[in-house]
C-alpha positions in Angstrom: -15.0 8.1 1.8 -11.8 10.1 1.3 -8.7 8.2 1.4 -5.1 9.2 2.2 -2.7 7.5 -0.3 0.8 6.8 0.5 3.5 6.1 -2.2 5.6 3.0 -2.0 9.0 3.7 -0.5 10.4 1.7 -3.4 9.0 4.3 -5.9 11.0 7.1 -7.3 10.3 10.5 -8.9 11.3 9.3 -12.5 7.8 8.1 -13.6 8.7 4.5 -13.2 6.7 1.7 -11.6 5.0 3.3 -8.7 2.2 2.3 -6.5 0.2 4.1 -3.8 -1.5 2.5 -0.9 -4.4 3.5 1.2 -6.2 1.9 4.3 -9.8 1.5 5.3 -11.2 -0.5 8.1 -12.0 -3.3 5.7 -9.7 -2.9 2.6 -6.4 -1.9 1.4 -6.7 -0.1 -2.0 -3.7 -0.1 -4.3 -3.4 2.2 -7.4 -1.0 3.3 -10.0 0.5 6.6 -8.8 0.7 7.8 -12.5 -3.1 7.3 -12.9 -4.6 8.4 -9.6 -8.0 8.7 -11.1 -7.9 5.3 -12.7 -9.1 2.0 -11.2 -7.4 0.4 -8.1 -7.3 -3.0 -6.6 -8.9 -3.6 -3.2 -7.3 -6.3 -0.9 -8.5 -7.5 2.3 -6.2 -6.8 5.2 -5.1 -10.4 5.4 -4.6 -10.9 1.6 -2.5 -7.7 1.8 -0.3 -9.0 4.5 0.1 -12.3 2.7 1.1 -10.6 -0.5 3.7 -8.5 1.3 5.0 -11.6 3.0 5.4 -13.3 -0.2 7.2 -10.3 -1.9 9.7 -10.1 1.2 10.4 -13.8 0.7 11.1 -13.4 -3.0 8.3 -15.9 -3.8 7.4 -14.2 -7.2 9.5 -15.0 -10.3 11.5 -11.9 -11.6 10.6 -10.2 -14.9 
């Protein structure tokens, strides 16, 4: 299945920490935009929504 990948709006063109996201009926694949042929993570839509909610609420410690 061919997927349409979208780069995060927080990504820039300087080669930093960039991710791309696609959607399918059953998963939300996420990959490193610098390595498009490399591995990707696949979340269920519910898990992806939960992750985004946690990020928006700053529930992860900073690095």
